[in-house]
N, C-alpha and C positions, 0 to 999 in steps of 0.2 A: 197186754204188752208182749211184744215179740221176745221170745227167749230161745236161744240156741245154745245147747250145752254139749260140747264135744267130750268124747271119752275113747279109751282104747289105745292111746299112745303109750310110749315107753321106749325101752331099749330093744334092739334087735341086731342080729349079726348080718353081715353082708350075705345076700342070697336068701335071707329069711323073709317072713311075711308078718304083716300086721293088718288088723281090720279096725278102722276108725268108725265110730258111731257118732251121730248127732241127734240128740233128742230135741224136737221142735215143739213149741207151744205158743199160744197167744195169737194164732192166725190160722186161716184155713189152709193147712199144709198141702192138701191135694190140689190146690188151685195155683200154686206157685212153683216156678222153676227153683232149683237149688244148686249149690255148687260147693266145691272144695277149693280153697286157696292154700298156698303155703308161702312162708317167708323163710328163705334160707339165710344163714348167717351173713350179715353185711349186704343183703340184697333187699329189693323192694318186694312187697307181697304180690304174688303172681297167681293167676287162675290156673288150676290144675285140671279140673274136670267139672262138667256141668250136666244137669239132667232136667229135662222139661217136666212139666206137670204130668204129661202123658207118658213119660219114660224114655223119650229120645235123649241119647247121650252124646257127649262130645268130650274127648279127652285130649289134653295137650300132647303134641308130638314128643315132648321131652320124656313123658312117662307112658306113652301109648304102648299097649301090649303088656305092661307090667301092672298098671293100676286100672281098677274098674269102679265106676260109681253106680250106686243103685239106691232105691228108695222103697220104703214100706209105707204106703199111704194110709193103710188101716191103723197103723200104730204111730204115725208121725215120726218116722226115723229116716235118716239119711246115712248111707254107708260109703266108705272108701276102702276097698280091698287093695292092699299094696303087696305085691309079690316081687320076688327077685330084687329085694332092696339093695341099694347101694349106699356107700358112705355119703355121697352127695345128696341123698334124700333127707339128710338130717336137717331138721328145722321145725318151725311152728306151723301147725296145720289148722286151718279155720274153716268152719262151716258157714255158708252164706245163704241168705234168702233172696230170691229173685224179685223183680219189680212186677212181673206178670207170669203167666204160664210158660212163656217162651224163654228159651235160653239166650235169645238175642237182645233182650231188654235190659240187661245189666242186673246188678245185685246191690242191695241197699242196706243190709243188716248183716253183721258178722258176730259169731260167737267169740268167746275169750281165747280160744285156741288150745291146742294140746301139743305137747312136745313129742317129737319122734327123733330118736337118736340111733343111728346105725353105725356100729363100730365092732371091731373084732377084739 
């Protein structure tokens, strides 16, 4: 059974950094695209960044140049490095599994999420 467990969230100050991790199990991690979504207060859950099975990345314009997605296929981990954090980055962040190796095929399973709070 697919399991996605996020960690690394918490509190940060504006301008600070956090690194989110997602431990994946129950499927052939290296054969699927992965992604990070986030749900800001009062908003829908939105796609933030995605990475193909081979490592091609695509980051949403709203966080581009501040956030970076990466993966460790040897250890079944997905990461989101978040730099230059802003108050408006506060929200719940979710790891997601793709439907195929491609980032264009959508995502079908999400973890339970991890809270990120940015404030001074």
